[in-house]
N, C-alpha and C positions, 0 to 999 in steps of 0.2 A: 638206537643211535649208531652203533657200529655199522649197521647196514647202510644207513644214510651216508656215512662217511665213506664207506667203501664205494658207493655209487658215485659220489662226488669225486673221489680219487680217479675212478675209471673215465669219467667225462673229462676232467682237467688234463689228465695225461694224453688222452686222444686228441683234444684240441691243442695241446703242446707240440705233440708229434706233427700235426698238420702244419702249424705255424713254423716249425724247424725246418720245413721243406719249402718255404717260400722262395729260396733261391732258384727253384726250378722255373720261375718266371722268366729267367734269362733265356729260356727256349723260345719263348714268344715275344719277349720285349727286348729291343736292342739296348744293350748296355755298353758295348764298346770294348768288353773284356772277353778274352778267349777262355771258355770254361775248361779247356784242357790244360792250360798253363798257368792260370791265375788262382790266388788264394780266393776261397769263398768270402772271406772277410773284406777283401778288396771292393766287393760289390757295395759294402756299407761304408766305404772310405769317405771322408769329408768332402773330397773334391769330386766325387762321382754324382752324376745327375740323379740318380735314383737312391743314393745313400740314405737319405732320410726314411724311405720306405723300408728298406732292408734292416735299418736299425730298429725301426718300430716293430717289425715282425720278430727280430731276435729278442727284443725286450718282452714282447708277449710271450714267446715260446719259453723264455727262461722263467717268467712269473708263473706261467701255467704249470709247468713241470714242477717247479718248487712247491706250488700249492698242492698239487697232486701227490707229490712224494711225502709232504708233511701229513696229508690226510690218510696216505697209506700207512705211515708210521703210527699215527694215532689209532688207526683201525687194528693194527697188529698188536699194539699194547692194551687195547681195551678188553677187558674181561667180558665174556658174554656166554650165554647158554648154561647148561647144567654143570655141576662140578665134575672135573675129570675122574675117570675111573682110576683109582690108585694102583690097580693091578696092571696098568698099561704103562710101558716106559715113557718117559717125557718126550723123547725123540720121536715116538710113534703116535702121539696124541694128535688129534685133528681139530680140537677145540681152539677157539680164538684166544682164550686165556693163555693156552700153552704157548701160542705163537710168540708171546712176550719173551719167552725163553729160547727162542730160535735165533741164534746170533747171525746166521746168514740173512735173515730177514731184516734185522736191525741195521746191519752193515749195508745192505743193498738199498734200502730207502734212504738211509742217511747220505750215501754216496750219490743217489739220484737227487736229492735235495741240493747237494754241493753242485752238481751239474747244472741245476736250474738257476741257482743264485749266481754261479760264475757266468753263465750265459747271459743273464740279464745284465750283470756288471759289464760284461764284454761289449754290449750293445752301447754303453755309455762311455766307452774308451776306444772310440774308432780310430783307424789309421788316418793320417792326414792326407795320404796320396797312395798310389798303387805301385809298389816297388818292382813288381814282376813285369810291368809294361812300361814303366817310366824310368829310364836310366838315371836322370837326375835325382828322382826319389830314392833310388836304390843306392846312389852315391852318398846322398845325405844321410840315409840311414846307416850305412857303413861307417860314415865319419861321425856319427853320433849327433848330427845337426837337425834331427827331426824332433817334434814335441815328445814329451815324456810318455804320452799316451801310447806310442808305439811300444815301448818296453812294458808299460802296464798291461797293454793289450795282449802281448805274448804271454804274461804271467796268468791273466785271467783265462785265456783260451787253453793254456796248459792245465789249469785247475779244472776247467769244464771238461775237457776230454779225459783227464784222470778220473774225475767223478763218474763220467759216463761208462768208462771201461770197468771200473770197480763195481758199479751198479749191475751192469750187464752180466758180469761173472757171478756176483753174489746172489742176485735174484734168480738167475737161471739155475744155479746150484740149489738154492731154496726150493725152487719148483719141482725139481727132480728128487731131492732128499726128503722133503716134507709132504710129497704127494699133492702139491698145489698146482693151479693154473695149468691145465693140460695143454693148451696151445703153446704156451711158452716152454713147458717142459719138453714138448716135442720139437720145436723149432729153434729154441734158444741156443743150444750147443753149436749148430751150424752157423747162426748169426754171429756168435761170440768168435768163432774161428775166422770168419770173414772179416770181421771188424778188427781182429788182431793183425790179419794180413794187410788190410788197407791202412791201419796205422803204421805198420812197418814200411809200407810203400811211401806214405806220406812223410814220414821222418827221414827216410833216406833221400827223398826228393828236396826236402828243406835243406838238408845237410850239403846236398850237391849244389843247390842255388846259392847258398851262403859261401860256398867255397869257389864259386865261379865256374862251375862245371855244367852248367846247363840246368834245365828245369825238371827233366825226367817225368814230364806229364804230371807235374805237381798238382795242377788243378783237378785232373781226373781222379787222382788218388784221394785227394781230400774231400772231394764231392761224394765219392763212394763212401769214405769214412762217415761223414755226417749223415748221408742217406741211411746207412745201416743203423745208426743210432736212432734215427726216426723211426724206422721200420720196427725195430726191436721195441721201442717205446709204445708204438701203436699195438703191437702184439700183446705186450704187458697189459695195456689198458683193455683190450678185448678179453683177456684172460681173467683180469680182475672182475670185469662185468659178468662174465659167465659163472666164475666161482660164486659170486654172490647169489645168482639164481639157483 
């Protein structure tokens, strides 16, 4: 059973990573939004012509990653194989049963599940308009005259990105400390460093926009941020699949 669960986790995570990059369709489909300046979530705003499509892909991405993370957590906790050698320290054991006592794995999979759940919720709380391109929308948002979904969307987006960052750090550390998932162990640290830089860029740009100091290429920073999350999730999926074999 753990082998089947692990395989399911890898497939679900890979499909979730693909769905999470659906916004790249703006390269070939006219959306009317400048990818260098606008929030990614504005593609899914209620007043956008393709908003329904991007809300659907966000929902699919969130549910797929959530399911994959839960499967990964179950595979981590499931005992399998022969009893561990009592002469080997717990931290050095490679059996699946010992994985249940590896805190980085538990924290990482739980955080990834949070990311998936919050992303799915985010898709159900769309913006009503696009504040970076619509001055009236921005004015209403500043005055608090937009629907409550704007504030709820900010909370769910924050939870999603927090979950993604914690998962990236925790599971990358787990891959390196526990001798798991070679592709992730090799590339994870670089992806985490790039993600932290992209997150800092995005947060600075958001602060500048809210202070009326321009956009600072907000859209580019946020797109890099979500792209790196998708790439890391894809690497995790491939790593889990290879580890199973």
